[in-house]
PyMOL Python script that loads the backbone (N, CA, C, O; Angstrom):
from pymol import cmd

cmd.read_pdbstr("""\
ATOM      1  N   MET A   1     123.229  45.795 -86.479  1.00  0.00           N
ATOM      2  CA  MET A   1     124.584  45.295 -86.519  1.00  0.00           C
ATOM      3  C   MET A   1     124.999  45.162 -87.986  1.00  0.00           C
ATOM      4  O   MET A   1     124.366  44.432 -88.749  1.00  0.00           O
ATOM      5  N   ALA A   2     125.995  45.824 -88.355  1.00  0.00           N
ATOM      6  CA  ALA A   2     126.484  45.772 -89.732  1.00  0.00           C
ATOM      7  C   ALA A   2     127.351  44.529 -89.916  1.00  0.00           C
ATOM      8  O   ALA A   2     128.227  44.231 -89.104  1.00  0.00           O
ATOM      9  N   THR A   3     127.080  43.813 -91.010  1.00  0.00           N
ATOM     10  CA  THR A   3     127.827  42.601 -91.317  1.00  0.00           C
ATOM     11  C   THR A   3     128.065  42.560 -92.813  1.00  0.00           C
ATOM     12  O   THR A   3     127.153  42.791 -93.607  1.00  0.00           O
ATOM     13  N   ASN A   4     129.289  42.265 -93.189  1.00  0.00           N
ATOM     14  CA  ASN A   4     129.622  42.129 -94.602  1.00  0.00           C
ATOM     15  C   ASN A   4     129.596  40.658 -94.975  1.00  0.00           C
ATOM     16  O   ASN A   4     130.269  39.835 -94.354  1.00  0.00           O
ATOM     17  N   LEU A   5     128.813  40.334 -95.993  1.00  0.00           N
ATOM     18  CA  LEU A   5     128.706  38.956 -96.455  1.00  0.00           C
ATOM     19  C   LEU A   5     128.916  38.906 -97.959  1.00  0.00           C
ATOM     20  O   LEU A   5     128.507  39.808 -98.690  1.00  0.00           O
ATOM     21  N   GLU A   6     129.554  37.850 -98.402  1.00  0.00           N
ATOM     22  CA  GLU A   6     129.659  37.619 -99.836  1.00  0.00           C
ATOM     23  C   GLU A   6     128.659  36.531-100.179  1.00  0.00           C
ATOM     24  O   GLU A   6     128.849  35.363 -99.839  1.00  0.00           O
ATOM     25  N   ILE A   7     127.587  36.931-100.859  1.00  0.00           N
ATOM     26  CA  ILE A   7     126.512  36.006-101.207  1.00  0.00           C
ATOM     27  C   ILE A   7     126.383  35.996-102.722  1.00  0.00           C
ATOM     28  O   ILE A   7     126.507  37.031-103.376  1.00  0.00           O
ATOM     29  N   ASP A   8     126.136  34.824-103.264  1.00  0.00           N
ATOM     30  CA  ASP A   8     125.965  34.647-104.703  1.00  0.00           C
ATOM     31  C   ASP A   8     124.949  35.668-105.224  1.00  0.00           C
ATOM     32  O   ASP A   8     123.792  35.665-104.803  1.00  0.00           O
ATOM     33  N   GLU A   9     125.375  36.528-106.124  1.00  0.00           N
ATOM     34  CA  GLU A   9     124.535  37.614-106.636  1.00  0.00           C
ATOM     35  C   GLU A   9     123.294  37.077-107.356  1.00  0.00           C
ATOM     36  O   GLU A   9     122.213  37.655-107.247  1.00  0.00           O
ATOM     37  N   ASN A  10     123.449  35.980-108.084  1.00  0.00           N
ATOM     38  CA  ASN A  10     122.289  35.391-108.771  1.00  0.00           C
ATOM     39  C   ASN A  10     121.252  34.880-107.772  1.00  0.00           C
ATOM     40  O   ASN A  10     120.048  34.989-108.000  1.00  0.00           O
ATOM     41  N   LEU A  11     121.729  34.332-106.684  1.00  0.00           N
ATOM     42  CA  LEU A  11     120.831  33.838-105.647  1.00  0.00           C
ATOM     43  C   LEU A  11     120.063  34.989-105.004  1.00  0.00           C
ATOM     44  O   LEU A  11     118.861  34.881-104.760  1.00  0.00           O
ATOM     45  N   ILE A  12     120.752  36.077-104.734  1.00  0.00           N
ATOM     46  CA  ILE A  12     120.099  37.262-104.164  1.00  0.00           C
ATOM     47  C   ILE A  12     119.062  37.821-105.139  1.00  0.00           C
ATOM     48  O   ILE A  12     117.951  38.164-104.735  1.00  0.00           O
ATOM     49  N   LYS A  13     119.419  37.912-106.407  1.00  0.00           N
ATOM     50  CA  LYS A  13     118.477  38.432-107.409  1.00  0.00           C
ATOM     51  C   LYS A  13     117.222  37.569-107.483  1.00  0.00           C
ATOM     52  O   LYS A  13     116.106  38.084-107.540  1.00  0.00           O
ATOM     53  N   GLU A  14     117.414  36.260-107.480  1.00  0.00           N
ATOM     54  CA  GLU A  14     116.268  35.348-107.541  1.00  0.00           C
ATOM     55  C   GLU A  14     115.383  35.497-106.299  1.00  0.00           C
ATOM     56  O   GLU A  14     114.156  35.502-106.397  1.00  0.00           O
ATOM     57  N   ALA A  15     116.014  35.615-105.149  1.00  0.00           N
ATOM     58  CA  ALA A  15     115.255  35.785-103.907  1.00  0.00           C
ATOM     59  C   ALA A  15     114.502  37.114-103.896  1.00  0.00           C
ATOM     60  O   ALA A  15     113.372  37.183-103.413  1.00  0.00           O
ATOM     61  N   LEU A  16     115.119  38.162-104.423  1.00  0.00           N
ATOM     62  CA  LEU A  16     114.447  39.463-104.513  1.00  0.00           C
ATOM     63  C   LEU A  16     113.191  39.367-105.371  1.00  0.00           C
ATOM     64  O   LEU A  16     112.145  39.916-105.025  1.00  0.00           O
ATOM     65  N   GLU A  17     113.306  38.669-106.481  1.00  0.00           N
ATOM     66  CA  GLU A  17     112.168  38.524-107.386  1.00  0.00           C
ATOM     67  C   GLU A  17     111.075  37.647-106.778  1.00  0.00           C
ATOM     68  O   GLU A  17     109.896  37.997-106.815  1.00  0.00           O
ATOM     69  N   LEU A  18     111.471  36.522-106.226  1.00  0.00           N
ATOM     70  CA  LEU A  18     110.490  35.585-105.672  1.00  0.00           C
ATOM     71  C   LEU A  18     109.779  36.143-104.438  1.00  0.00           C
ATOM     72  O   LEU A  18     108.569  35.984-104.274  1.00  0.00           O
ATOM     73  N   GLY A  19     110.547  36.789-103.588  1.00  0.00           N
ATOM     74  CA  GLY A  19     109.985  37.269-102.331  1.00  0.00           C
ATOM     75  C   GLY A  19     109.349  38.642-102.415  1.00  0.00           C
ATOM     76  O   GLY A  19     108.579  39.035-101.538  1.00  0.00           O
ATOM     77  N   GLY A  20     109.673  39.369-103.468  1.00  0.00           N
ATOM     78  CA  GLY A  20     109.136  40.715-103.603  1.00  0.00           C
ATOM     79  C   GLY A  20     109.680  41.674-102.561  1.00  0.00           C
ATOM     80  O   GLY A  20     109.032  42.662-102.218  1.00  0.00           O
ATOM     81  N   HIS A  21     110.854  41.386-102.067  1.00  0.00           N
ATOM     82  CA  HIS A  21     111.465  42.248-101.057  1.00  0.00           C
ATOM     83  C   HIS A  21     112.107  43.466-101.718  1.00  0.00           C
ATOM     84  O   HIS A  21     112.621  43.378-102.833  1.00  0.00           O
ATOM     85  N   PRO A  22     112.072  44.591-101.028  1.00  0.00           N
ATOM     86  CA  PRO A  22     112.600  45.817-101.631  1.00  0.00           C
ATOM     87  C   PRO A  22     114.131  45.913-101.643  1.00  0.00           C
ATOM     88  O   PRO A  22     114.710  46.597-102.487  1.00  0.00           O
ATOM     89  N   THR A  23     114.783  45.215-100.689  1.00  0.00           N
ATOM     90  CA  THR A  23     116.240  45.351-100.580  1.00  0.00           C
ATOM     91  C   THR A  23     116.890  43.992-100.327  1.00  0.00           C
ATOM     92  O   THR A  23     116.229  43.023 -99.955  1.00  0.00           O
ATOM     93  N   LYS A  24     118.188  43.952-100.538  1.00  0.00           N
ATOM     94  CA  LYS A  24     118.956  42.744-100.227  1.00  0.00           C
ATOM     95  C   LYS A  24     118.910  42.460 -98.734  1.00  0.00           C
ATOM     96  O   LYS A  24     118.824  41.304 -98.320  1.00  0.00           O
ATOM     97  N   ASP A  25     118.966  43.506 -97.930  1.00  0.00           N
ATOM     98  CA  ASP A  25     118.898  43.328 -96.476  1.00  0.00           C
ATOM     99  C   ASP A  25     117.603  42.642 -96.075  1.00  0.00           C
ATOM    100  O   ASP A  25     117.599  41.772 -95.204  1.00  0.00           O
ATOM    101  N   ALA A  26     116.511  43.031 -96.705  1.00  0.00           N
ATOM    102  CA  ALA A  26     115.204  42.437 -96.393  1.00  0.00           C
ATOM    103  C   ALA A  26     115.185  40.956 -96.774  1.00  0.00           C
ATOM    104  O   ALA A  26     114.599  40.137 -96.066  1.00  0.00           O
ATOM    105  N   VAL A  27     115.820  40.620 -97.882  1.00  0.00           N
ATOM    106  CA  VAL A  27     115.899  39.227 -98.314  1.00  0.00           C
ATOM    107  C   VAL A  27     116.669  38.397 -97.294  1.00  0.00           C
ATOM    108  O   VAL A  27     116.214  37.329 -96.884  1.00  0.00           O
ATOM    109  N   VAL A  28     117.820  38.885 -96.892  1.00  0.00           N
ATOM    110  CA  VAL A  28     118.656  38.148 -95.943  1.00  0.00           C
ATOM    111  C   VAL A  28     117.943  38.014 -94.601  1.00  0.00           C
ATOM    112  O   VAL A  28     117.977  36.947 -93.988  1.00  0.00           O
ATOM    113  N   GLU A  29     117.304  39.075 -94.142  1.00  0.00           N
ATOM    114  CA  GLU A  29     116.594  39.019 -92.863  1.00  0.00           C
ATOM    115  C   GLU A  29     115.455  38.006 -92.921  1.00  0.00           C
ATOM    116  O   GLU A  29     115.285  37.219 -91.989  1.00  0.00           O
ATOM    117  N   GLU A  30     114.687  38.013 -93.980  1.00  0.00           N
ATOM    118  CA  GLU A  30     113.590  37.054 -94.130  1.00  0.00           C
ATOM    119  C   GLU A  30     114.117  35.631 -94.192  1.00  0.00           C
ATOM    120  O   GLU A  30     113.533  34.724 -93.599  1.00  0.00           O
ATOM    121  N   ALA A  31     115.211  35.432 -94.902  1.00  0.00           N
ATOM    122  CA  ALA A  31     115.804  34.100 -95.002  1.00  0.00           C
ATOM    123  C   ALA A  31     116.246  33.605 -93.632  1.00  0.00           C
ATOM    124  O   ALA A  31     116.062  32.433 -93.302  1.00  0.00           O
ATOM    125  N   LEU A  32     116.827  34.491 -92.839  1.00  0.00           N
ATOM    126  CA  LEU A  32     117.258  34.098 -91.500  1.00  0.00           C
ATOM    127  C   LEU A  32     116.065  33.786 -90.604  1.00  0.00           C
ATOM    128  O   LEU A  32     116.112  32.843 -89.815  1.00  0.00           O
ATOM    129  N   ARG A  33     114.999  34.569 -90.720  1.00  0.00           N
ATOM    130  CA  ARG A  33     113.783  34.288 -89.938  1.00  0.00           C
ATOM    131  C   ARG A  33     113.224  32.906 -90.287  1.00  0.00           C
ATOM    132  O   ARG A  33     112.865  32.131 -89.400  1.00  0.00           O
ATOM    133  N   GLU A  34     113.156  32.609 -91.579  1.00  0.00           N
ATOM    134  CA  GLU A  34     112.647  31.311 -92.011  1.00  0.00           C
ATOM    135  C   GLU A  34     113.559  30.185 -91.536  1.00  0.00           C
ATOM    136  O   GLU A  34     113.075  29.124 -91.143  1.00  0.00           O
ATOM    137  N   TYR A  35     114.866  30.402 -91.567  1.00  0.00           N
ATOM    138  CA  TYR A  35     115.824  29.401 -91.103  1.00  0.00           C
ATOM    139  C   TYR A  35     115.618  29.104 -89.625  1.00  0.00           C
ATOM    140  O   TYR A  35     115.553  27.942 -89.222  1.00  0.00           O
ATOM    141  N   VAL A  36     115.517  30.151 -88.822  1.00  0.00           N
ATOM    142  CA  VAL A  36     115.328  29.982 -87.379  1.00  0.00           C
ATOM    143  C   VAL A  36     114.002  29.276 -87.101  1.00  0.00           C
ATOM    144  O   VAL A  36     113.944  28.365 -86.276  1.00  0.00           O
ATOM    145  N   GLN A  37     112.944  29.692 -87.784  1.00  0.00           N
ATOM    146  CA  GLN A  37     111.633  29.072 -87.596  1.00  0.00           C
ATOM    147  C   GLN A  37     111.691  27.577 -87.926  1.00  0.00           C
ATOM    148  O   GLN A  37     111.155  26.753 -87.186  1.00  0.00           O
ATOM    149  N   ARG A  38     112.333  27.240 -89.019  1.00  0.00           N
ATOM    150  CA  ARG A  38     112.437  25.835 -89.433  1.00  0.00           C
ATOM    151  C   ARG A  38     113.218  25.020 -88.413  1.00  0.00           C
ATOM    152  O   ARG A  38     112.840  23.889 -88.109  1.00  0.00           O
ATOM    153  N   ARG A  39     114.289  25.573 -87.888  1.00  0.00           N
ATOM    154  CA  ARG A  39     115.092  24.846 -86.896  1.00  0.00           C
ATOM    155  C   ARG A  39     114.294  24.617 -85.613  1.00  0.00           C
ATOM    156  O   ARG A  39     114.421  23.568 -84.983  1.00  0.00           O
ATOM    157  N   LYS A  40     113.472  25.595 -85.226  1.00  0.00           N
ATOM    158  CA  LYS A  40     112.619  25.430 -84.049  1.00  0.00           C
ATOM    159  C   LYS A  40     111.584  24.338 -84.296  1.00  0.00           C
ATOM    160  O   LYS A  40     111.288  23.547 -83.401  1.00  0.00           O
ATOM    161  N   GLN A  41     111.036  24.293 -85.499  1.00  0.00           N
ATOM    162  CA  GLN A  41     110.072  23.255 -85.841  1.00  0.00           C
ATOM    163  C   GLN A  41     110.714  21.874 -85.773  1.00  0.00           C
ATOM    164  O   GLN A  41     110.093  20.921 -85.303  1.00  0.00           O
ATOM    165  N   LEU A  42     111.941  21.767 -86.235  1.00  0.00           N
ATOM    166  CA  LEU A  42     112.635  20.486 -86.193  1.00  0.00           C
ATOM    167  C   LEU A  42     112.858  20.032 -84.756  1.00  0.00           C
ATOM    168  O   LEU A  42     112.770  18.840 -84.464  1.00  0.00           O
ATOM    169  N   LYS A  43     113.146  20.972 -83.855  1.00  0.00           N
ATOM    170  CA  LYS A  43     113.327  20.630 -82.440  1.00  0.00           C
ATOM    171  C   LYS A  43     112.028  20.108 -81.846  1.00  0.00           C
ATOM    172  O   LYS A  43     112.044  19.181 -81.036  1.00  0.00           O
ATOM    173  N   ILE A  44     110.908  20.694 -82.241  1.00  0.00           N
ATOM    174  CA  ILE A  44     109.607  20.227 -81.754  1.00  0.00           C
ATOM    175  C   ILE A  44     109.337  18.811 -82.272  1.00  0.00           C
ATOM    176  O   ILE A  44     108.840  17.961 -81.533  1.00  0.00           O
ATOM    177  N   LEU A  45     109.662  18.567 -83.526  1.00  0.00           N
ATOM    178  CA  LEU A  45     109.454  17.238 -84.092  1.00  0.00           C
ATOM    179  C   LEU A  45     110.253  16.173 -83.354  1.00  0.00           C
ATOM    180  O   LEU A  45     109.827  15.021 -83.271  1.00  0.00           O
ATOM    181  N   GLU A  46     111.399  16.550 -82.823  1.00  0.00           N
ATOM    182  CA  GLU A  46     112.231  15.602 -82.077  1.00  0.00           C
ATOM    183  C   GLU A  46     111.534  15.129 -80.803  1.00  0.00           C
ATOM    184  O   GLU A  46     111.867  14.068 -80.276  1.00  0.00           O
ATOM    185  N   LEU A  47     110.572  15.904 -80.304  1.00  0.00           N
ATOM    186  CA  LEU A  47     109.870  15.539 -79.082  1.00  0.00           C
ATOM    187  C   LEU A  47     108.838  14.430 -79.293  1.00  0.00           C
ATOM    188  O   LEU A  47     108.455  13.752 -78.340  1.00  0.00           O
ATOM    189  N   PHE A  48     108.388  14.243 -80.526  1.00  0.00           N
ATOM    190  CA  PHE A  48     107.378  13.223 -80.779  1.00  0.00           C
ATOM    191  C   PHE A  48     107.879  11.853 -80.328  1.00  0.00           C
ATOM    192  O   PHE A  48     108.980  11.421 -80.669  1.00  0.00           O
ATOM    193  N   GLY A  49     107.033  11.197 -79.555  1.00  0.00           N
ATOM    194  CA  GLY A  49     107.371   9.879 -79.049  1.00  0.00           C
ATOM    195  C   GLY A  49     108.166   9.905 -77.766  1.00  0.00           C
ATOM    196  O   GLY A  49     108.477   8.846 -77.220  1.00  0.00           O
ATOM    197  N   THR A  50     108.508  11.082 -77.262  1.00  0.00           N
ATOM    198  CA  THR A  50     109.307  11.151 -76.040  1.00  0.00           C
ATOM    199  C   THR A  50     108.474  11.535 -74.817  1.00  0.00           C
ATOM    200  O   THR A  50     108.963  11.478 -73.689  1.00  0.00           O
ATOM    201  N   ILE A  51     107.230  11.922 -75.035  1.00  0.00           N
ATOM    202  CA  ILE A  51     106.376  12.338 -73.932  1.00  0.00           C
ATOM    203  C   ILE A  51     105.432  11.187 -73.595  1.00  0.00           C
ATOM    204  O   ILE A  51     104.769  10.637 -74.474  1.00  0.00           O
ATOM    205  N   GLU A  52     105.382  10.833 -72.319  1.00  0.00           N
ATOM    206  CA  GLU A  52     104.504   9.750 -71.891  1.00  0.00           C
ATOM    207  C   GLU A  52     103.135  10.317 -71.551  1.00  0.00           C
ATOM    208  O   GLU A  52     103.021  11.353 -70.895  1.00  0.00           O
ATOM    209  N   TYR A  53     102.106   9.626 -72.003  1.00  0.00           N
ATOM    210  CA  TYR A  53     100.740  10.044 -71.751  1.00  0.00           C
ATOM    211  C   TYR A  53     100.042   9.013 -70.875  1.00  0.00           C
ATOM    212  O   TYR A  53     100.358   7.824 -70.918  1.00  0.00           O
ATOM    213  N   ASP A  54      99.085   9.489 -70.077  1.00  0.00           N
ATOM    214  CA  ASP A  54      98.270   8.611 -69.256  1.00  0.00           C
ATOM    215  C   ASP A  54      97.179   8.033 -70.142  1.00  0.00           C
ATOM    216  O   ASP A  54      96.344   8.775 -70.660  1.00  0.00           O
ATOM    217  N   ASP A  55      97.178   6.727 -70.320  1.00  0.00           N
ATOM    218  CA  ASP A  55      96.204   6.077 -71.193  1.00  0.00           C
ATOM    219  C   ASP A  55      94.766   6.268 -70.705  1.00  0.00           C
ATOM    220  O   ASP A  55      93.830   6.214 -71.503  1.00  0.00           O
ATOM    221  N   ASP A  56      94.589   6.489 -69.422  1.00  0.00           N
ATOM    222  CA  ASP A  56      93.254   6.649 -68.855  1.00  0.00           C
ATOM    223  C   ASP A  56      92.758   8.087 -68.884  1.00  0.00           C
ATOM    224  O   ASP A  56      91.626   8.348 -68.477  1.00  0.00           O
ATOM    225  N   TYR A  57      93.561   9.015 -69.347  1.00  0.00           N
ATOM    226  CA  TYR A  57      93.162  10.425 -69.374  1.00  0.00           C
ATOM    227  C   TYR A  57      92.028  10.632 -70.381  1.00  0.00           C
ATOM    228  O   TYR A  57      92.115  10.186 -71.525  1.00  0.00           O
ATOM    229  N   ASP A  58      90.980  11.301 -69.950  1.00  0.00           N
ATOM    230  CA  ASP A  58      89.813  11.546 -70.795  1.00  0.00           C
ATOM    231  C   ASP A  58      89.653  13.056 -70.969  1.00  0.00           C
ATOM    232  O   ASP A  58      89.078  13.726 -70.111  1.00  0.00           O
ATOM    233  N   TYR A  59      90.152  13.577 -72.056  1.00  0.00           N
ATOM    234  CA  TYR A  59      90.082  15.023 -72.271  1.00  0.00           C
ATOM    235  C   TYR A  59      88.638  15.489 -72.438  1.00  0.00           C
ATOM    236  O   TYR A  59      88.315  16.630 -72.111  1.00  0.00           O
ATOM    237  N   LYS A  60      87.781  14.628 -72.937  1.00  0.00           N
ATOM    238  CA  LYS A  60      86.372  15.004 -73.100  1.00  0.00           C
ATOM    239  C   LYS A  60      85.725  15.208 -71.734  1.00  0.00           C
ATOM    240  O   LYS A  60      84.899  16.106 -71.567  1.00  0.00           O
ATOM    241  N   GLN A  61      86.088  14.394 -70.772  1.00  0.00           N
ATOM    242  CA  GLN A  61      85.564  14.550 -69.409  1.00  0.00           C
ATOM    243  C   GLN A  61      86.008  15.893 -68.833  1.00  0.00           C
ATOM    244  O   GLN A  61      85.236  16.554 -68.139  1.00  0.00           O
ATOM    245  N   GLN A  62      87.223  16.291 -69.110  1.00  0.00           N
ATOM    246  CA  GLN A  62      87.727  17.582 -68.630  1.00  0.00           C
ATOM    247  C   GLN A  62      86.892  18.723 -69.200  1.00  0.00           C
ATOM    248  O   GLN A  62      86.606  19.693 -68.498  1.00  0.00           O
ATOM    249  N   ARG A  63      86.508  18.615 -70.440  1.00  0.00           N
ATOM    250  CA  ARG A  63      85.706  19.668 -71.082  1.00  0.00           C
ATOM    251  C   ARG A  63      84.310  19.738 -70.480  1.00  0.00           C
ATOM    252  O   ARG A  63      83.766  20.829 -70.312  1.00  0.00           O
ATOM    253  N   ARG A  64      83.720  18.583 -70.151  1.00  0.00           N
ATOM    254  CA  ARG A  64      82.363  18.550 -69.612  1.00  0.00           C
ATOM    255  C   ARG A  64      82.300  19.127 -68.203  1.00  0.00           C
ATOM    256  O   ARG A  64      81.259  19.644 -67.795  1.00  0.00           O
ATOM    257  N   SER A  65      83.379  19.049 -67.467  1.00  0.00           N
ATOM    258  CA  SER A  65      83.349  19.488 -66.066  1.00  0.00           C
ATOM    259  C   SER A  65      83.493  20.997 -65.912  1.00  0.00           C
ATOM    260  O   SER A  65      83.456  21.495 -64.787  1.00  0.00           O
ATOM    261  N   ARG A  66      83.650  21.717 -66.968  1.00  0.00           N
ATOM    262  CA  ARG A  66      83.819  23.173 -66.872  1.00  0.00           C
ATOM    263  C   ARG A  66      82.530  23.881 -66.669  1.00  0.00           C
ATOM    264  O   ARG A  66      82.509  25.108 -66.570  1.00  0.00           O
TER     265      ARG A  66
END
""", "prot")
cmd.dss("prot")
cmd.show_as("cartoon", "prot")
cmd.util.cbc("prot")
cmd.orient("prot")
């Protein structure tokens, strides 16, 4: 999908150097992948403390019964 974006040229140059990417397209694609990954991680973090656990559950017992 072709998309025209106006992105700060200095920012693109710095990202090209830091990331070692061959093209501007590769830089933008990698940045979007990292953005999506980070947002997914944040959603997982939101789950902490929301899941109820059985206090009597013994995971070690489950391993021994195999």
